[in-house]
DOSENU-779929 format. One line per field, with one value per residue: residue number from 1; x, z, y of N, C-alpha, C in turn; residue in three letters. Coordinates in steps of 0.1 Angstrom, whole numbers, plus 5000, padded with zeros to 4 digits. Layout:
N
num = c(NUM|...)
n_u = c(X|...)
n_w = c(Z|...)
n_v = c(Y|...)
ca_u = c(X|...)
ca_w = c(Z|...)
ca_v = c(Y|...)
c_u = c(X|...)
c_w = c(Z|...)
c_v = c(Y|...)
residu = c(ALA|...)
***
This chain:
81
num = c(1|2|3|4|5|6|7|8|9|10|11|12|13|14|15|16|17|18|19|20|21|22|23|24|25|26|27|28|29|30|31|32|33|34|35|36|37|38|39|40|41|42|43|44|45|46|47|48|49|50|51|52|53|54|55|56|57|58|59|60|61|62|63|64|65|66|67|68|69|70|71|72|73|74|75|76|77|78|79|80|81)
n_u = c(3499|3493|3501|3521|3541|3548|3558|3579|3596|3600|3598|3616|3637|3646|3632|3643|3630|3625|3625|3604|3583|3584|3579|3554|3539|3543|3531|3505|3487|3461|3428|3409|3385|3390|3412|3398|3381|3398|3412|3391|3385|3409|3409|3384|3384|3408|3433|3466|3497|3509|3487|3474|3492|3490|3463|3465|3481|3465|3443|3456|3462|3436|3427|3445|3437|3412|3421|3427|3444|3444|3437|3406|3379|3361|3379|3394|3374|3367|3391|3393|3373)
n_w = c(8355|8321|8310|8327|8322|8296|8302|8318|8302|8272|8267|8281|8271|8249|8219|8185|8154|8136|8153|8170|8152|8148|8174|8179|8160|8170|8196|8191|8178|8155|8151|8124|8121|8134|8118|8094|8101|8108|8084|8067|8079|8074|8046|8040|8056|8049|8063|8074|8076|8100|8116|8117|8132|8156|8162|8167|8190|8209|8210|8220|8246|8256|8257|8276|8298|8302|8311|8292|8271|8243|8215|8205|8181|8192|8208|8187|8174|8194|8197|8172|8173)
n_v = c(5872|5880|5905|5914|5895|5903|5929|5923|5908|5912|5940|5956|5969|5996|5993|5991|6005|5984|5961|5968|5965|5937|5928|5938|5924|5898|5898|5907|5890|5881|5868|5853|5867|5892|5900|5904|5925|5946|5949|5957|5982|5996|5997|6010|6033|6044|6041|6045|6026|6032|6040|6016|6001|6015|6010|5982|5983|5997|5979|5957|5967|5970|5944|5934|5949|5937|5913|5893|5870|5869|5890|5901|5905|5923|5939|5950|5965|5983|5997|6009|6028)
ca_u = c(3491|3499|3507|3533|3550|3553|3566|3591|3605|3604|3597|3624|3647|3640|3635|3645|3618|3623|3622|3591|3574|3584|3573|3540|3533|3544|3522|3492|3481|3446|3421|3404|3374|3397|3419|3389|3376|3409|3414|3380|3387|3420|3404|3373|3387|3420|3442|3480|3503|3512|3475|3472|3500|3484|3451|3469|3486|3453|3435|3464|3460|3422|3427|3452|3428|3402|3429|3426|3457|3442|3430|3394|3373|3356|3390|3397|3363|3368|3403|3390|3364)
ca_w = c(8345|8308|8307|8335|8314|8285|8307|8324|8293|8259|8266|8290|8263|8239|8206|8172|8146|8131|8164|8174|8143|8151|8187|8177|8153|8179|8207|8187|8167|8153|8145|8111|8122|8137|8106|8084|8106|8107|8069|8062|8084|8066|8032|8039|8063|8044|8074|8071|8084|8114|8123|8119|8144|8168|8165|8174|8204|8217|8211|8230|8259|8260|8260|8289|8309|8304|8315|8282|8264|8229|8210|8198|8172|8201|8211|8175|8172|8204|8193|8160|8177)
ca_v = c(5879|5881|5918|5914|5888|5912|5940|5918|5901|5918|5954|5963|5977|6005|5986|5999|6005|5970|5952|5972|5959|5923|5926|5941|5912|5887|5898|5911|5881|5883|5857|5857|5878|5904|5904|5910|5938|5957|5951|5965|5996|6002|5999|6020|6046|6049|6042|6042|6015|6037|6039|6001|5997|6021|6002|5970|5986|6000|5966|5948|5973|5967|5929|5933|5954|5927|5902|5883|5869|5871|5901|5897|5915|5934|5948|5958|5975|5994|6005|6017|6040)
c_u = c(3499|3507|3520|3544|3557|3562|3579|3601|3609|3605|3605|3634|3639|3642|3636|3632|3615|3619|3608|3580|3573|3577|3558|3533|3533|3533|3508|3487|3466|3440|3415|3394|3381|3405|3410|3384|3386|3412|3403|3381|3398|3416|3394|3376|3401|3431|3456|3485|3506|3499|3471|3480|3494|3471|3454|3474|3474|3445|3443|3462|3446|3421|3434|3444|3417|3408|3427|3439|3455|3434|3418|3389|3366|3367|3394|3386|3364|3380|3401|3382|3373)
c_w = c(8332|8306|8315|8328|8303|8291|8312|8314|8281|8259|8276|8283|8254|8225|8195|8165|8141|8141|8170|8165|8146|8164|8186|8170|8162|8189|8203|8175|8167|8147|8132|8111|8125|8125|8096|8088|8104|8092|8063|8067|8076|8052|8031|8045|8059|8055|8069|8079|8098|8122|8126|8131|8157|8172|8172|8188|8213|8220|8221|8244|8264|8264|8274|8300|8312|8309|8305|8274|8249|8226|8202|8189|8180|8205|8199|8173|8182|8201|8181|8163|8182)
c_v = c(5881|5894|5920|5906|5896|5923|5935|5912|5910|5933|5962|5971|5986|5999|5996|5997|5991|5960|5955|5965|5944|5920|5928|5929|5900|5886|5903|5903|5882|5871|5862|5868|5891|5909|5911|5923|5949|5959|5960|5980|6003|6006|6010|6033|6051|6051|6039|6030|6019|6036|6025|5997|6003|6014|5989|5972|5989|5987|5957|5954|5969|5953|5927|5938|5945|5913|5890|5883|5872|5884|5896|5908|5926|5944|5956|5969|5986|6003|6014|6030|6051)
residu = c(MET|PHE|SER|ASN|ASP|LEU|LYS|ASN|ASN|GLU|PHE|GLU|PHE|THR|PRO|THR|LEU|GLY|SER|GLN|PHE|LYS|LEU|LEU|ARG|LYS|TYR|CYS|LYS|LEU|ASP|LEU|GLN|SER|GLN|ALA|LEU|ILE|GLN|ASN|ALA|ILE|GLU|HIS|LEU|VAL|TYR|SER|THR|ARG|VAL|PHE|ASP|LYS|ILE|LEU|LYS|VAL|ALA|ARG|THR|ILE|ALA|GLU|LEU|GLU|GLU|GLN|GLU|ASN|ILE|THR|SER|ASP|HIS|ILE|SER|GLU|ALA|ILE|GLN)
***
């Protein structure tokens, strides 16, 4: 399962703020539709970068619970709610 790979490899250490950012971007890649959706939410709902990161983390978790490797716009939409 994809989430087990993440747990076993990259997230065993306590990352610094810089490496957290890199890991988040590495494992939370978005397609164009998802990027547009989150960009729209950031612009219209005036979300900060911290909120953006939390949305990505929640969307990643939702994708893992559905046993999907990639984050979709449905995951982003659910995370924004």
